[in-house]
PyMOL Python script that loads the backbone (N, CA, C, O; Angstrom):
from pymol import cmd

cmd.read_pdbstr("""\
ATOM      1  N   UNK A   1     198.638  89.677 165.201  1.00  0.00           N
ATOM      2  CA  UNK A   1     197.854  90.833 165.591  1.00  0.00           C
ATOM      3  C   UNK A   1     198.194  91.179 167.044  1.00  0.00           C
ATOM      4  O   UNK A   1     198.106  90.326 167.928  1.00  0.00           O
ATOM      5  N   UNK A   2     198.574  92.410 167.279  1.00  0.00           N
ATOM      6  CA  UNK A   2     198.969  92.836 168.624  1.00  0.00           C
ATOM      7  C   UNK A   2     197.753  93.038 169.522  1.00  0.00           C
ATOM      8  O   UNK A   2     196.614  93.061 169.054  1.00  0.00           O
ATOM      9  N   UNK A   3     198.012  93.182 170.805  1.00  0.00           N
ATOM     10  CA  UNK A   3     196.941  93.419 171.774  1.00  0.00           C
ATOM     11  C   UNK A   3     196.186  94.700 171.434  1.00  0.00           C
ATOM     12  O   UNK A   3     194.957  94.733 171.493  1.00  0.00           O
ATOM     13  N   UNK A   4     196.916  95.746 171.081  1.00  0.00           N
ATOM     14  CA  UNK A   4     196.285  97.028 170.748  1.00  0.00           C
ATOM     15  C   UNK A   4     195.409  96.898 169.504  1.00  0.00           C
ATOM     16  O   UNK A   4     194.333  97.492 169.445  1.00  0.00           O
ATOM     17  N   UNK A   5     195.857  96.129 168.509  1.00  0.00           N
ATOM     18  CA  UNK A   5     195.058  95.921 167.301  1.00  0.00           C
ATOM     19  C   UNK A   5     193.762  95.185 167.618  1.00  0.00           C
ATOM     20  O   UNK A   5     192.712  95.504 167.060  1.00  0.00           O
ATOM     21  N   UNK A   6     193.834  94.194 168.518  1.00  0.00           N
ATOM     22  CA  UNK A   6     192.632  93.441 168.898  1.00  0.00           C
ATOM     23  C   UNK A   6     191.631  94.346 169.614  1.00  0.00           C
ATOM     24  O   UNK A   6     190.430  94.279 169.355  1.00  0.00           O
ATOM     25  N   UNK A   7     192.132  95.190 170.514  1.00  0.00           N
ATOM     26  CA  UNK A   7     191.245  96.111 171.238  1.00  0.00           C
ATOM     27  C   UNK A   7     190.640  97.118 170.275  1.00  0.00           C
ATOM     28  O   UNK A   7     189.454  97.435 170.365  1.00  0.00           O
ATOM     29  N   UNK A   8     191.459  97.625 169.348  1.00  0.00           N
ATOM     30  CA  UNK A   8     190.968  98.594 168.364  1.00  0.00           C
ATOM     31  C   UNK A   8     189.859  97.984 167.510  1.00  0.00           C
ATOM     32  O   UNK A   8     188.846  98.637 167.259  1.00  0.00           O
ATOM     33  N   UNK A   9     190.035  96.756 167.065  1.00  0.00           N
ATOM     34  CA  UNK A   9     188.990  96.129 166.245  1.00  0.00           C
ATOM     35  C   UNK A   9     187.720  95.898 167.066  1.00  0.00           C
ATOM     36  O   UNK A   9     186.613  95.976 166.534  1.00  0.00           O
ATOM     37  N   UNK A  10     187.878  95.613 168.361  1.00  0.00           N
ATOM     38  CA  UNK A  10     186.719  95.460 169.238  1.00  0.00           C
ATOM     39  C   UNK A  10     185.960  96.781 169.374  1.00  0.00           C
ATOM     40  O   UNK A  10     184.732  96.810 169.303  1.00  0.00           O
ATOM     41  N   UNK A  11     186.704  97.872 169.572  1.00  0.00           N
ATOM     42  CA  UNK A  11     186.082  99.194 169.717  1.00  0.00           C
ATOM     43  C   UNK A  11     185.422  99.615 168.413  1.00  0.00           C
ATOM     44  O   UNK A  11     184.291 100.100 168.420  1.00  0.00           O
ATOM     45  N   UNK A  12     186.112  99.436 167.297  1.00  0.00           N
ATOM     46  CA  UNK A  12     185.563  99.858 166.013  1.00  0.00           C
ATOM     47  C   UNK A  12     184.391  98.981 165.571  1.00  0.00           C
ATOM     48  O   UNK A  12     183.515  99.437 164.835  1.00  0.00           O
ATOM     49  N   UNK A  13     184.375  97.723 166.018  1.00  0.00           N
ATOM     50  CA  UNK A  13     183.279  96.823 165.675  1.00  0.00           C
ATOM     51  C   UNK A  13     181.957  97.268 166.273  1.00  0.00           C
ATOM     52  O   UNK A  13     180.906  97.096 165.656  1.00  0.00           O
ATOM     53  N   UNK A  14     182.000  97.837 167.463  1.00  0.00           N
ATOM     54  CA  UNK A  14     180.804  98.387 168.091  1.00  0.00           C
ATOM     55  C   UNK A  14     179.863  97.378 168.707  1.00  0.00           C
ATOM     56  O   UNK A  14     178.799  97.759 169.194  1.00  0.00           O
ATOM     57  N   UNK A  15     180.214  96.102 168.704  1.00  0.00           N
ATOM     58  CA  UNK A  15     179.307  95.089 169.240  1.00  0.00           C
ATOM     59  C   UNK A  15     179.599  94.743 170.691  1.00  0.00           C
ATOM     60  O   UNK A  15     178.792  94.077 171.340  1.00  0.00           O
ATOM     61  N   UNK A  16     180.730  95.182 171.209  1.00  0.00           N
ATOM     62  CA  UNK A  16     181.088  94.793 172.582  1.00  0.00           C
ATOM     63  C   UNK A  16     181.381  96.010 173.455  1.00  0.00           C
ATOM     64  O   UNK A  16     182.282  95.977 174.293  1.00  0.00           O
ATOM     65  N   UNK A  17     180.621  97.077 173.257  1.00  0.00           N
ATOM     66  CA  UNK A  17     180.829  98.285 174.066  1.00  0.00           C
ATOM     67  C   UNK A  17     180.627  98.012 175.552  1.00  0.00           C
ATOM     68  O   UNK A  17     181.287  98.628 176.388  1.00  0.00           O
ATOM     69  N   UNK A  18     179.733  97.105 175.884  1.00  0.00           N
ATOM     70  CA  UNK A  18     179.446  96.780 177.282  1.00  0.00           C
ATOM     71  C   UNK A  18     180.455  95.815 177.880  1.00  0.00           C
ATOM     72  O   UNK A  18     180.501  95.653 179.099  1.00  0.00           O
ATOM     73  N   UNK A  19     181.256  95.177 177.057  1.00  0.00           N
ATOM     74  CA  UNK A  19     182.162  94.133 177.528  1.00  0.00           C
ATOM     75  C   UNK A  19     183.632  94.507 177.395  1.00  0.00           C
ATOM     76  O   UNK A  19     184.482  93.623 177.290  1.00  0.00           O
ATOM     77  N   UNK A  20     183.941  95.777 177.396  1.00  0.00           N
ATOM     78  CA  UNK A  20     185.327  96.211 177.259  1.00  0.00           C
ATOM     79  C   UNK A  20     185.835  96.670 178.614  1.00  0.00           C
ATOM     80  O   UNK A  20     185.190  97.474 179.287  1.00  0.00           O
ATOM     81  N   UNK A  21     186.987  96.161 179.011  1.00  0.00           N
ATOM     82  CA  UNK A  21     187.517  96.564 180.311  1.00  0.00           C
ATOM     83  C   UNK A  21     188.085  97.980 180.227  1.00  0.00           C
ATOM     84  O   UNK A  21     188.544  98.424 179.174  1.00  0.00           O
ATOM     85  N   UNK A  22     188.043  98.663 181.346  1.00  0.00           N
ATOM     86  CA  UNK A  22     188.537 100.031 181.410  1.00  0.00           C
ATOM     87  C   UNK A  22     190.043 100.073 181.133  1.00  0.00           C
ATOM     88  O   UNK A  22     190.530 100.977 180.454  1.00  0.00           O
ATOM     89  N   UNK A  23     190.763  99.102 181.657  1.00  0.00           N
ATOM     90  CA  UNK A  23     192.213  99.076 181.437  1.00  0.00           C
ATOM     91  C   UNK A  23     192.543  98.872 179.963  1.00  0.00           C
ATOM     92  O   UNK A  23     193.528  99.424 179.472  1.00  0.00           O
ATOM     93  N   UNK A  24     191.727  98.082 179.241  1.00  0.00           N
ATOM     94  CA  UNK A  24     191.953  97.902 177.804  1.00  0.00           C
ATOM     95  C   UNK A  24     191.712  99.197 177.041  1.00  0.00           C
ATOM     96  O   UNK A  24     192.454  99.520 176.113  1.00  0.00           O
ATOM     97  N   UNK A  25     190.677  99.941 177.426  1.00  0.00           N
ATOM     98  CA  UNK A  25     190.390 101.210 176.762  1.00  0.00           C
ATOM     99  C   UNK A  25     191.529 102.208 177.004  1.00  0.00           C
ATOM    100  O   UNK A  25     191.940 102.915 176.084  1.00  0.00           O
ATOM    101  N   UNK A  26     192.029 102.264 178.222  1.00  0.00           N
ATOM    102  CA  UNK A  26     193.164 103.146 178.537  1.00  0.00           C
ATOM    103  C   UNK A  26     194.406 102.733 177.753  1.00  0.00           C
ATOM    104  O   UNK A  26     195.133 103.583 177.239  1.00  0.00           O
ATOM    105  N   UNK A  27     194.647 101.428 177.663  1.00  0.00           N
ATOM    106  CA  UNK A  27     195.787 100.894 176.916  1.00  0.00           C
ATOM    107  C   UNK A  27     195.706 101.316 175.448  1.00  0.00           C
ATOM    108  O   UNK A  27     196.702 101.734 174.858  1.00  0.00           O
ATOM    109  N   UNK A  28     194.509 101.203 174.867  1.00  0.00           N
ATOM    110  CA  UNK A  28     194.321 101.576 173.466  1.00  0.00           C
ATOM    111  C   UNK A  28     194.591 103.060 173.246  1.00  0.00           C
ATOM    112  O   UNK A  28     195.293 103.435 172.306  1.00  0.00           O
ATOM    113  N   UNK A  29     194.036 103.903 174.111  1.00  0.00           N
ATOM    114  CA  UNK A  29     194.238 105.347 173.954  1.00  0.00           C
ATOM    115  C   UNK A  29     195.719 105.701 174.051  1.00  0.00           C
ATOM    116  O   UNK A  29     196.204 106.571 173.327  1.00  0.00           O
ATOM    117  N   UNK A  30     196.427 105.031 174.940  1.00  0.00           N
ATOM    118  CA  UNK A  30     197.871 105.254 175.065  1.00  0.00           C
ATOM    119  C   UNK A  30     198.597 104.838 173.782  1.00  0.00           C
ATOM    120  O   UNK A  30     199.493 105.544 173.321  1.00  0.00           O
ATOM    121  N   UNK A  31     198.218 103.710 173.215  1.00  0.00           N
ATOM    122  CA  UNK A  31     198.890 103.189 172.019  1.00  0.00           C
ATOM    123  C   UNK A  31     198.600 103.994 170.762  1.00  0.00           C
ATOM    124  O   UNK A  31     199.402 103.972 169.828  1.00  0.00           O
ATOM    125  N   UNK A  32     197.478 104.707 170.710  1.00  0.00           N
ATOM    126  CA  UNK A  32     197.202 105.510 169.510  1.00  0.00           C
ATOM    127  C   UNK A  32     197.670 106.954 169.670  1.00  0.00           C
ATOM    128  O   UNK A  32     197.361 107.806 168.838  1.00  0.00           O
ATOM    129  N   UNK A  33     198.412 107.225 170.738  1.00  0.00           N
ATOM    130  CA  UNK A  33     199.100 108.502 170.838  1.00  0.00           C
ATOM    131  C   UNK A  33     198.515 109.527 171.779  1.00  0.00           C
ATOM    132  O   UNK A  33     198.936 110.684 171.755  1.00  0.00           O
ATOM    133  N   UNK A  34     197.557 109.147 172.608  1.00  0.00           N
ATOM    134  CA  UNK A  34     196.995 110.098 173.562  1.00  0.00           C
ATOM    135  C   UNK A  34     197.829 110.134 174.833  1.00  0.00           C
ATOM    136  O   UNK A  34     198.371 109.115 175.260  1.00  0.00           O
ATOM    137  N   UNK A  35     197.927 111.292 175.423  1.00  0.00           N
ATOM    138  CA  UNK A  35     198.579 111.479 176.726  1.00  0.00           C
ATOM    139  C   UNK A  35     197.503 111.489 177.790  1.00  0.00           C
ATOM    140  O   UNK A  35     196.372 111.899 177.533  1.00  0.00           O
ATOM    141  N   UNK A  36     197.851 111.037 178.992  1.00  0.00           N
ATOM    142  CA  UNK A  36     196.861 110.893 180.057  1.00  0.00           C
ATOM    143  C   UNK A  36     197.155 111.822 181.226  1.00  0.00           C
ATOM    144  O   UNK A  36     198.305 112.033 181.609  1.00  0.00           O
ATOM    145  N   UNK A  37     196.086 112.365 181.777  1.00  0.00           N
ATOM    146  CA  UNK A  37     196.135 113.125 183.027  1.00  0.00           C
ATOM    147  C   UNK A  37     195.032 112.563 183.908  1.00  0.00           C
ATOM    148  O   UNK A  37     193.920 112.341 183.429  1.00  0.00           O
ATOM    149  N   UNK A  38     195.309 112.330 185.171  1.00  0.00           N
ATOM    150  CA  UNK A  38     194.324 111.710 186.067  1.00  0.00           C
ATOM    151  C   UNK A  38     193.979 112.669 187.185  1.00  0.00           C
ATOM    152  O   UNK A  38     194.860 113.234 187.834  1.00  0.00           O
ATOM    153  N   UNK A  39     192.668 112.850 187.405  1.00  0.00           N
ATOM    154  CA  UNK A  39     192.154 113.630 188.534  1.00  0.00           C
ATOM    155  C   UNK A  39     191.092 112.773 189.211  1.00  0.00           C
ATOM    156  O   UNK A  39     189.977 112.644 188.707  1.00  0.00           O
ATOM    157  N   UNK A  40     191.436 112.198 190.339  1.00  0.00           N
ATOM    158  CA  UNK A  40     190.511 111.278 190.995  1.00  0.00           C
ATOM    159  C   UNK A  40     190.346 110.042 190.140  1.00  0.00           C
ATOM    160  O   UNK A  40     191.333 109.400 189.781  1.00  0.00           O
ATOM    161  N   UNK A  41     189.096 109.694 189.804  1.00  0.00           N
ATOM    162  CA  UNK A  41     188.894 108.558 188.908  1.00  0.00           C
ATOM    163  C   UNK A  41     188.615 109.003 187.470  1.00  0.00           C
ATOM    164  O   UNK A  41     188.238 108.185 186.632  1.00  0.00           O
ATOM    165  N   UNK A  42     188.799 110.285 187.182  1.00  0.00           N
ATOM    166  CA  UNK A  42     188.656 110.809 185.830  1.00  0.00           C
ATOM    167  C   UNK A  42     190.001 110.697 185.115  1.00  0.00           C
ATOM    168  O   UNK A  42     191.007 111.249 185.561  1.00  0.00           O
ATOM    169  N   UNK A  43     189.997 109.988 184.019  1.00  0.00           N
ATOM    170  CA  UNK A  43     191.180 109.863 183.182  1.00  0.00           C
ATOM    171  C   UNK A  43     190.945 110.732 181.960  1.00  0.00           C
ATOM    172  O   UNK A  43     190.051 110.464 181.158  1.00  0.00           O
ATOM    173  N   UNK A  44     191.743 111.764 181.825  1.00  0.00           N
ATOM    174  CA  UNK A  44     191.559 112.750 180.765  1.00  0.00           C
ATOM    175  C   UNK A  44     192.668 112.542 179.735  1.00  0.00           C
ATOM    176  O   UNK A  44     193.854 112.633 180.053  1.00  0.00           O
ATOM    177  N   UNK A  45     192.264 112.263 178.510  1.00  0.00           N
ATOM    178  CA  UNK A  45     193.207 111.994 177.425  1.00  0.00           C
ATOM    179  C   UNK A  45     193.167 113.130 176.417  1.00  0.00           C
ATOM    180  O   UNK A  45     192.100 113.632 176.062  1.00  0.00           O
ATOM    181  N   UNK A  46     194.347 113.524 175.965  1.00  0.00           N
ATOM    182  CA  UNK A  46     194.458 114.586 174.974  1.00  0.00           C
ATOM    183  C   UNK A  46     195.556 114.222 173.992  1.00  0.00           C
ATOM    184  O   UNK A  46     196.458 113.442 174.296  1.00  0.00           O
ATOM    185  N   UNK A  47     195.457 114.808 172.807  1.00  0.00           N
ATOM    186  CA  UNK A  47     196.413 114.541 171.740  1.00  0.00           C
ATOM    187  C   UNK A  47     196.631 115.843 170.990  1.00  0.00           C
ATOM    188  O   UNK A  47     195.674 116.546 170.667  1.00  0.00           O
ATOM    189  N   UNK A  48     197.868 116.162 170.715  1.00  0.00           N
ATOM    190  CA  UNK A  48     198.173 117.429 170.047  1.00  0.00           C
ATOM    191  C   UNK A  48     197.620 117.497 168.621  1.00  0.00           C
ATOM    192  O   UNK A  48     197.466 118.587 168.069  1.00  0.00           O
ATOM    193  N   UNK A  49     197.322 116.344 168.026  1.00  0.00           N
ATOM    194  CA  UNK A  49     196.827 116.312 166.655  1.00  0.00           C
ATOM    195  C   UNK A  49     195.307 116.349 166.543  1.00  0.00           C
ATOM    196  O   UNK A  49     194.771 116.450 165.440  1.00  0.00           O
ATOM    197  N   UNK A  50     194.608 116.268 167.672  1.00  0.00           N
ATOM    198  CA  UNK A  50     193.146 116.283 167.635  1.00  0.00           C
ATOM    199  C   UNK A  50     192.627 117.401 168.526  1.00  0.00           C
ATOM    200  O   UNK A  50     193.307 117.823 169.462  1.00  0.00           O
ATOM    201  N   UNK A  51     191.431 117.877 168.236  1.00  0.00           N
ATOM    202  CA  UNK A  51     190.812 118.927 169.050  1.00  0.00           C
ATOM    203  C   UNK A  51     190.098 118.347 170.254  1.00  0.00           C
ATOM    204  O   UNK A  51     189.944 119.019 171.274  1.00  0.00           O
ATOM    205  N   UNK A  52     189.659 117.098 170.142  1.00  0.00           N
ATOM    206  CA  UNK A  52     188.856 116.487 171.183  1.00  0.00           C
ATOM    207  C   UNK A  52     189.688 116.115 172.407  1.00  0.00           C
ATOM    208  O   UNK A  52     190.851 115.722 172.307  1.00  0.00           O
ATOM    209  N   UNK A  53     189.051 116.253 173.552  1.00  0.00           N
ATOM    210  CA  UNK A  53     189.602 115.774 174.818  1.00  0.00           C
ATOM    211  C   UNK A  53     188.674 114.671 175.284  1.00  0.00           C
ATOM    212  O   UNK A  53     187.457 114.853 175.322  1.00  0.00           O
ATOM    213  N   UNK A  54     189.240 113.529 175.637  1.00  0.00           N
ATOM    214  CA  UNK A  54     188.445 112.378 176.052  1.00  0.00           C
ATOM    215  C   UNK A  54     188.529 112.252 177.565  1.00  0.00           C
ATOM    216  O   UNK A  54     189.618 112.141 178.127  1.00  0.00           O
ATOM    217  N   UNK A  55     187.381 112.271 178.217  1.00  0.00           N
ATOM    218  CA  UNK A  55     187.291 112.152 179.674  1.00  0.00           C
ATOM    219  C   UNK A  55     186.523 110.871 179.972  1.00  0.00           C
ATOM    220  O   UNK A  55     185.333 110.773 179.675  1.00  0.00           O
ATOM    221  N   UNK A  56     187.208 109.882 180.562  1.00  0.00           N
ATOM    222  CA  UNK A  56     186.560 108.599 180.851  1.00  0.00           C
ATOM    223  C   UNK A  56     186.731 108.242 182.319  1.00  0.00           C
ATOM    224  O   UNK A  56     187.706 108.632 182.963  1.00  0.00           O
ATOM    225  N   UNK A  57     185.770 107.495 182.831  1.00  0.00           N
ATOM    226  CA  UNK A  57     185.803 107.008 184.204  1.00  0.00           C
ATOM    227  C   UNK A  57     185.420 105.539 184.185  1.00  0.00           C
ATOM    228  O   UNK A  57     184.625 105.120 183.344  1.00  0.00           O
ATOM    229  N   UNK A  58     185.973 104.748 185.101  1.00  0.00           N
ATOM    230  CA  UNK A  58     185.602 103.324 185.144  1.00  0.00           C
ATOM    231  C   UNK A  58     184.238 103.121 185.789  1.00  0.00           C
ATOM    232  O   UNK A  58     183.785 103.938 186.591  1.00  0.00           O
ATOM    233  N   UNK A  59     183.599 102.028 185.427  1.00  0.00           N
ATOM    234  CA  UNK A  59     182.384 101.567 186.085  1.00  0.00           C
ATOM    235  C   UNK A  59     182.731 100.175 186.599  1.00  0.00           C
ATOM    236  O   UNK A  59     182.537  99.174 185.910  1.00  0.00           O
ATOM    237  N   UNK A  60     183.245 100.135 187.817  1.00  0.00           N
ATOM    238  CA  UNK A  60     183.833  98.896 188.318  1.00  0.00           C
ATOM    239  C   UNK A  60     185.147  98.687 187.577  1.00  0.00           C
ATOM    240  O   UNK A  60     186.026  99.549 187.597  1.00  0.00           O
ATOM    241  N   UNK A  61     185.273  97.538 186.927  1.00  0.00           N
ATOM    242  CA  UNK A  61     186.487  97.290 186.139  1.00  0.00           C
ATOM    243  C   UNK A  61     186.236  97.470 184.646  1.00  0.00           C
ATOM    244  O   UNK A  61     187.142  97.277 183.835  1.00  0.00           O
ATOM    245  N   UNK A  62     185.007  97.841 184.280  1.00  0.00           N
ATOM    246  CA  UNK A  62     184.653  97.999 182.868  1.00  0.00           C
ATOM    247  C   UNK A  62     184.589  99.462 182.467  1.00  0.00           C
ATOM    248  O   UNK A  62     184.471 100.355 183.306  1.00  0.00           O
ATOM    249  N   UNK A  63     184.669  99.681 181.163  1.00  0.00           N
ATOM    250  CA  UNK A  63     184.471 101.017 180.594  1.00  0.00           C
ATOM    251  C   UNK A  63     182.973 101.239 180.416  1.00  0.00           C
ATOM    252  O   UNK A  63     182.226 100.288 180.182  1.00  0.00           O
ATOM    253  N   UNK A  64     182.543 102.463 180.523  1.00  0.00           N
ATOM    254  CA  UNK A  64     181.138 102.791 180.306  1.00  0.00           C
ATOM    255  C   UNK A  64     180.852 102.731 178.804  1.00  0.00           C
ATOM    256  O   UNK A  64     181.615 103.275 178.006  1.00  0.00           O
ATOM    257  N   UNK A  65     179.754 102.073 178.418  1.00  0.00           N
ATOM    258  CA  UNK A  65     179.467 101.891 176.987  1.00  0.00           C
ATOM    259  C   UNK A  65     179.405 103.195 176.195  1.00  0.00           C
ATOM    260  O   UNK A  65     179.895 103.249 175.067  1.00  0.00           O
ATOM    261  N   UNK A  66     178.816 104.242 176.760  1.00  0.00           N
ATOM    262  CA  UNK A  66     178.717 105.496 176.000  1.00  0.00           C
ATOM    263  C   UNK A  66     180.091 106.131 175.806  1.00  0.00           C
ATOM    264  O   UNK A  66     180.307 106.845 174.827  1.00  0.00           O
ATOM    265  N   UNK A  67     181.016 105.880 176.722  1.00  0.00           N
ATOM    266  CA  UNK A  67     182.364 106.427 176.574  1.00  0.00           C
ATOM    267  C   UNK A  67     183.160 105.643 175.533  1.00  0.00           C
ATOM    268  O   UNK A  67     184.001 106.217 174.843  1.00  0.00           O
ATOM    269  N   UNK A  68     182.907 104.342 175.412  1.00  0.00           N
ATOM    270  CA  UNK A  68     183.529 103.551 174.349  1.00  0.00           C
ATOM    271  C   UNK A  68     183.065 104.089 172.991  1.00  0.00           C
ATOM    272  O   UNK A  68     183.860 104.191 172.056  1.00  0.00           O
ATOM    273  N   UNK A  69     181.785 104.430 172.888  1.00  0.00           N
ATOM    274  CA  UNK A  69     181.256 105.008 171.646  1.00  0.00           C
ATOM    275  C   UNK A  69     181.913 106.354 171.347  1.00  0.00           C
ATOM    276  O   UNK A  69     182.231 106.643 170.194  1.00  0.00           O
ATOM    277  N   UNK A  70     182.118 107.176 172.371  1.00  0.00           N
ATOM    278  CA  UNK A  70     182.782 108.468 172.173  1.00  0.00           C
ATOM    279  C   UNK A  70     184.208 108.271 171.667  1.00  0.00           C
ATOM    280  O   UNK A  70     184.660 108.990 170.776  1.00  0.00           O
ATOM    281  N   UNK A  71     184.917 107.294 172.236  1.00  0.00           N
ATOM    282  CA  UNK A  71     186.283 107.003 171.789  1.00  0.00           C
ATOM    283  C   UNK A  71     186.254 106.536 170.338  1.00  0.00           C
ATOM    284  O   UNK A  71     187.081 106.970 169.537  1.00  0.00           O
ATOM    285  N   UNK A  72     185.314 105.658 169.988  1.00  0.00           N
ATOM    286  CA  UNK A  72     185.189 105.179 168.610  1.00  0.00           C
ATOM    287  C   UNK A  72     184.956 106.350 167.652  1.00  0.00           C
ATOM    288  O   UNK A  72     185.567 106.413 166.586  1.00  0.00           O
ATOM    289  N   UNK A  73     184.079 107.270 168.031  1.00  0.00           N
ATOM    290  CA  UNK A  73     183.790 108.425 167.179  1.00  0.00           C
ATOM    291  C   UNK A  73     185.034 109.293 166.963  1.00  0.00           C
ATOM    292  O   UNK A  73     185.269 109.770 165.852  1.00  0.00           O
ATOM    293  N   UNK A  74     185.828 109.499 168.013  1.00  0.00           N
ATOM    294  CA  UNK A  74     187.056 110.294 167.883  1.00  0.00           C
ATOM    295  C   UNK A  74     188.060 109.576 166.987  1.00  0.00           C
ATOM    296  O   UNK A  74     188.710 110.210 166.156  1.00  0.00           O
ATOM    297  N   UNK A  75     188.192 108.261 167.146  1.00  0.00           N
ATOM    298  CA  UNK A  75     189.125 107.488 166.318  1.00  0.00           C
ATOM    299  C   UNK A  75     188.719 107.573 164.850  1.00  0.00           C
ATOM    300  O   UNK A  75     189.565 107.800 163.985  1.00  0.00           O
ATOM    301  N   UNK A  76     187.437 107.393 164.566  1.00  0.00           N
ATOM    302  CA  UNK A  76     186.975 107.433 163.179  1.00  0.00           C
ATOM    303  C   UNK A  76     187.052 108.836 162.587  1.00  0.00           C
ATOM    304  O   UNK A  76     187.443 109.002 161.431  1.00  0.00           O
ATOM    305  N   UNK A  77     186.684 109.839 163.367  1.00  0.00           N
ATOM    306  CA  UNK A  77     186.700 111.225 162.873  1.00  0.00           C
ATOM    307  C   UNK A  77     188.114 111.663 162.500  1.00  0.00           C
ATOM    308  O   UNK A  77     188.317 112.357 161.504  1.00  0.00           O
ATOM    309  N   UNK A  78     189.082 111.252 163.304  1.00  0.00           N
ATOM    310  CA  UNK A  78     190.465 111.695 163.083  1.00  0.00           C
ATOM    311  C   UNK A  78     191.324 110.652 162.376  1.00  0.00           C
ATOM    312  O   UNK A  78     192.531 110.837 162.219  1.00  0.00           O
ATOM    313  N   UNK A  79     190.695 109.548 161.948  1.00  0.00           N
ATOM    314  CA  UNK A  79     191.392 108.501 161.213  1.00  0.00           C
ATOM    315  C   UNK A  79     192.645 108.023 161.959  1.00  0.00           C
ATOM    316  O   UNK A  79     193.734 107.951 161.390  1.00  0.00           O
ATOM    317  N   UNK A  80     192.463 107.700 163.240  1.00  0.00           N
ATOM    318  CA  UNK A  80     193.579 107.263 164.079  1.00  0.00           C
ATOM    319  C   UNK A  80     193.693 105.752 164.056  1.00  0.00           C
ATOM    320  O   UNK A  80     192.715 105.037 163.836  1.00  0.00           O
ATOM    321  N   UNK A  81     194.910 105.285 164.288  1.00  0.00           N
ATOM    322  CA  UNK A  81     195.152 103.849 164.371  1.00  0.00           C
ATOM    323  C   UNK A  81     196.367 103.583 165.222  1.00  0.00           C
ATOM    324  O   UNK A  81     197.095 104.510 165.578  1.00  0.00           O
ATOM    325  N   UNK A  82     196.594 102.341 165.549  1.00  0.00           N
ATOM    326  CA  UNK A  82     197.703 101.961 166.410  1.00  0.00           C
ATOM    327  C   UNK A  82     199.032 102.318 165.765  1.00  0.00           C
ATOM    328  O   UNK A  82     199.963 102.721 166.463  1.00  0.00           O
ATOM    329  N   UNK A  83     199.142 102.179 164.452  1.00  0.00           N
ATOM    330  CA  UNK A  83     200.406 102.468 163.783  1.00  0.00           C
ATOM    331  C   UNK A  83     200.721 103.958 163.721  1.00  0.00           C
ATOM    332  O   UNK A  83     201.841 104.336 163.375  1.00  0.00           O
ATOM    333  N   UNK A  84     199.731 104.831 164.058  1.00  0.00           N
ATOM    334  CA  UNK A  84     199.959 106.274 164.027  1.00  0.00           C
ATOM    335  C   UNK A  84     200.851 106.745 165.168  1.00  0.00           C
ATOM    336  O   UNK A  84     201.450 107.817 165.079  1.00  0.00           O
ATOM    337  N   UNK A  85     200.948 105.967 166.232  1.00  0.00           N
ATOM    338  CA  UNK A  85     201.699 106.387 167.418  1.00  0.00           C
ATOM    339  C   UNK A  85     203.187 106.288 167.190  1.00  0.00           C
ATOM    340  O   UNK A  85     203.972 106.602 168.085  1.00  0.00           O
TER     341      UNK A  85
END
""", "prot")
cmd.dss("prot")
cmd.show_as("cartoon", "prot")
cmd.util.cbc("prot")
cmd.orient("prot")
């Protein structure tokens, strides 16, 4: 199981939204095909195959729990996975 697969299962599991590092969330979004644009501490992710734009910011070194949930919702809605990239 690759690093991206482990992070994806953590995000989809929904039990560790508070314990996910920001760098892991960024790594996952990159691996499932999102492109990144950075403005200050706002990391804006977009994908030509989805309508949603994901805007995330770090909280220290961790991802904000509500933003992990937003990423999970986009992944599930668009049926995205690591192998799609």
